[in-house]
N, C-alpha and C positions, 0 to 999 in steps of 0.2 A: 239396384244401381242408383235409383233416384235418392234413396236414403243416404248412400255413401257420398254422393255429390253434395247433398244438402248439409252434410257434416264437414266435408273437406273445404267447400267454398268459403264459409265464414272463417275457418282457420287460416286459409290462404290470405284472405283480405286482412285479417288481424296481423299476420306476419308482415305483410307489405306496409301496413299502416305504421309499423314500428320503425321503419327505415326512412330517414330523410337526410338530405345534404345540408350541411351548415357552412355558409361562406364566412370565413374569418377575415376581418378587416383589421390589420395591424399597422399602426403608424410606425414608420421606420425610426429606429433609435440610433443616434450617432455613436460611433465606436469610441471607446476609452481605453487607456492603457491597462494591461493586465500584468501584475508583478507577482511572481512566486519565488520563494526561497526557503530552503531548510538549512539553517546555519548550525554548524557544529564545530567544536575545537579539533575534530579529526582531520579537517581539510580547510583549504582557503575559502574565504567568503565568496559565494557564487550565487547567481540568480538567473531566472528566466524572465524575459520581457517579451510581450506580444500585445495584440490588441483584441478587444472583444468583437464579436460578429453578431449580426442580426439573424433572427430565426430563418428568414427567407434568403439569406446570403449564401453563396457558395463559400465554403471554408478554405481559405488559402493556406498553404504550408507556412508561409511567413511573409508578411508584406509591410513591415515597418521600413522607413527609409534607411538607406545605407549610411547617411550622414545625419548629424543632429540628434543622435540617440545617446543618452548618457544615464548612468546609474552611479550616484555618489554614495559613499559609505561613511557613516559616522559611528564611532564606537565611544560610548560614554560621552557623547556630545562633542567629540573631537574628530575633525575631518581626517580620514585616513587615505582618501584617494578616490579616483573614478575607475569603475570597472571597464575592462576591455572585452570585446567580443572574443569568445573562446571556442566557438564551434567552427567547423569548416564548411562554408557555404557550398562548396563543390561536392561534399560527401552526402549522398542521399540517405545514408543510414543514421546520420546524426540528427538529434533534435535541434531545430533552428531557434535562434534567440537566446543562446547561452552566453552568459557574461561572468567574468571572474576578476577579482582583484588579487593579482599575484603577490605573495608574501604577506597577505593580511590574514592573521589567525586571531581567534577570540578565545576567551576562557570563561569559566563559570562565573555568573553574576554580571557579565558585561551586558550593557544595553546597546543593541545594534539598531541603527536607523538607516533605511535605504530611501533615497530620493531619486526618482526616475523621471525622465522627460524625453520627448521626441517631437520633431517638427510636425506641427498640425494637431498636437494633442495637449490637453491640460496636464500639468505635472501631477504626479502621484507620490505618495510617501507611506511608509509603514515601519513599525519598529517591533522588536521582540527582545526578551531577556533570556540569556542562555541559562538553563537550569543547572543546578548542582547534579553531579553524577551520583546515582544510587547503585552500589555494587550488589552483585548476587552473592549473598553470604554463604549459601549452601544450595547445591543442586543434587537432587536424588531422583531415582526412577524406580518404578515397579511395573512388571509385566502382568497382564491379566487377559482372559479371554473376553472377546466382545460379547455382550449379552445376546442370547438367542443364536449363538454361533458356536460350532464345535472346533473351529480351526483358526478363526481370525484373531490374531494376537494384537492387542493394544499395548501401548506404552504410556504410562501416566507419569508426568513430570511434577516434581515438587520444588518450586523455586522460592527460596526464602530471601527476603529483602528487609532492610531496615529503613523505615520511613522517617524522614526528618520532621521534627515537631514544629509547632508554631507557624505553619504555613500549609496551604493546600497544594498538594503535589499531584502530578498527572503522569501516567505511565502508559507504555505500549509494549506488549509481549509479541515477539516475532520469532518464528522458527524457520531456519534455513537448512536445507539438505545439501550437503557437499559430497560428491562422489569423486574419489581420487582413483583414476584409472592408470594402470601401469602395464605396458607391454614392451618387453625388451628395454631399450633406452627411451622409449616414447612415454610421455606423461600427458594426461588431460584431466582438468578439473571441470565438473559439471555442477552448477549451482542452481537450486530450485527453491522458489518460494511458492508454495501451493502448486498451481498449474503453470507457472512461468519458469522457463528454463534458459540458462545462459551457459555457453561452453567457452572456456578460456584456458590460457596457459597450455596451449597445444605444442608439443614438440614431436616431430616425426610424422610421416605421411600415412603410415599404415594403421595407426590407431583409430583414425576417423572412420574407416571402413569397418573396423571391428566393432566400434561403438554402435553402429547402426543395427547390429544384430542384438543389442541388449537394450532393454527398457525397464525402468523402475516404475512402480506404481506411483502416480501422483498422490500426494498426501494432503489431508485437510486437518488442521488443528482444531480440536474441540475445546472451546473456551467454556469449561464446565464449572469454573469457580464462581461463587456468588458476586465477586467484585466486578465481573463483567456484565452483570445484569441488575444494577441498582434501581433502574427505573423502568425496565422492561422485563417482568418476570418470565415471559414466554421466550426470551431471547435464546434460551438453551436449545431451542429447535434450530435456530440459525447458527450452527456450530462452525461454519466455514468463514469465508472472507467477509461476510456481512458484518461480523462483529468488529473486525479490524484490530482486535486485541487491545483496545484502549480501556483504561479504568482509572478513576480517581482514588485518593486515599481515604474516602469518607468512612469506610468500615474499619480502618486501622490507623488512624492519624497518630503519628509519633511512635508507633510500635513496630516490632518485628512481625512480619506476616509471611505466610507460605501460600503462594498462588499455585493452583493446580490447573493443568491442561493435559489433554491426551491426544494420541494420534496412532495410526497404523504404521509401524516402521518398516523400512527395508533393511536387509542384513548384508554385511560384507560377504564377498565370495572370492574364491581362488580357483582357477583352472590351470591346465598345463601351460598355457600361453598368456594368460591374462589374470590380473588381480584387480579387484575393485574394493576400496575401503570406503565405507559409508560413514560420514560424520553428520551430526546434527548440531548446528550452532544455535544456542538459545540466546537471543538478543533481548535484553531488558532496556528499553529506552526510557529515559527521563525526559519528558516532553513539556513544552511550554503550553500555556492555557489555550493559545490560538490553535496550536497543533491538535489539541484534544477537541476543541469546539468544532473545528473543520471536519475531522474524521467522525465525530458524533453525528453531524448532519448527514454525511455520506452514508454512514451505517443505517440511520433511520430511513433514508431514501431508498437504500438497497432493499431493506426489509419490506417497505411499502410496495416497491416494484416487484419483489418476489411474491408477494401476496396477491397482486393484481391478476385477474384473468385477462385473457386477450380481448374480451368484449367489455371490460369494465373500465371505469374512469378513475383516475388517481386524484386524490386530494392535492391541492397546491402544497408544495414543499418549499420552505424558506431555504435560502442559501446562506453561506457564511463568508465574510470577507473582513479582513482587518486593514485593508488598503484604503487610505483616504483619497477621495475623488477618483477612484478607479475600482478595479476588482483584483482579487487574488488573495493569497495568504502568505505571510512572512512569519516563519516559526523558528524556534531553536530547540535543539535536543542534544543529549549525551547518551552514549551507549555502553552498557556492560555486557560481556559475552562469556558464556561457559560452553564447552564442547562435550558432546556425547559421541563416542566412537562405538559403532555397533560390532558385535562379534561376528565371526564367520558362520554363515548359515549353511545348511546341507544342500540346498537347491538354488542354483543361480537363477535370478529373475530375468530370463531372456526369451526372445522370440525372433524369428526371421522376419525382416521387413520385406 
């Protein structure tokens, strides 16, 4: 017994000696305006405006003043107007701080500058250039079995694009699952990006109850093409949202290139009372440099966080902002889309909730 105690006591003291409290003393940092916008020819120019908050602050939903807030829009150095608040302050489901300039659309090559101000804050500004749209020349698919699996079917996509020469271009590949439910005269669309789900375009009351009995597997896009891993060879391990689907044209500048990615698909199905058609929309986004730089930082941070153990310390990670005298990211993009419609499978993917 004495031998056991003589061994355990030093180990106990050693464990206790490794634990200590550290008191952090942080000087408060005054808030600044935060301006975010993703501008595209597909819709009117819009933005989010809020304020930064200190580490020890309670985070408010939105606390900019009701008056004295403005976001001015300049396109190619020409003033186009001031944005108006577009969210509904009384609607708790809407993001607060949304602004829009009605009737203001942009086109490829436009330089867009936003200048924002609010009472009690220094003004901020940021600008971006809308990139040229890059079309998907060809979309092809092939099915194959997942390695080390006898039944899990994967679908590999081959997305061919033509990169514009004489400039560095940036892209993002996004996959959206759209399920089109029909029951009698009722219709419902369900949109999914990885694990995020939206239901919309509902007509009829009975379809919602029926939908609750059905569930599709969430999907994760595996970014297995070399263009997604130019500076992080081990990134293939992080095949999900960490990658964010971003890539530059460094490996194929000015040439046609076929990007590959794969995922586990769901199949369409039909029953006596319900039909569900599964579509996959392949979105190829031509993005501005700021868009790419921001998501690259987020990607690297996500990887670091995923690698960290609960008892480990993370290395400091730099942030990215292209907003002068404030924080945020103002970017531009264009989108090309091709659709894959899945054939009818033999077994409907459903379970009772």
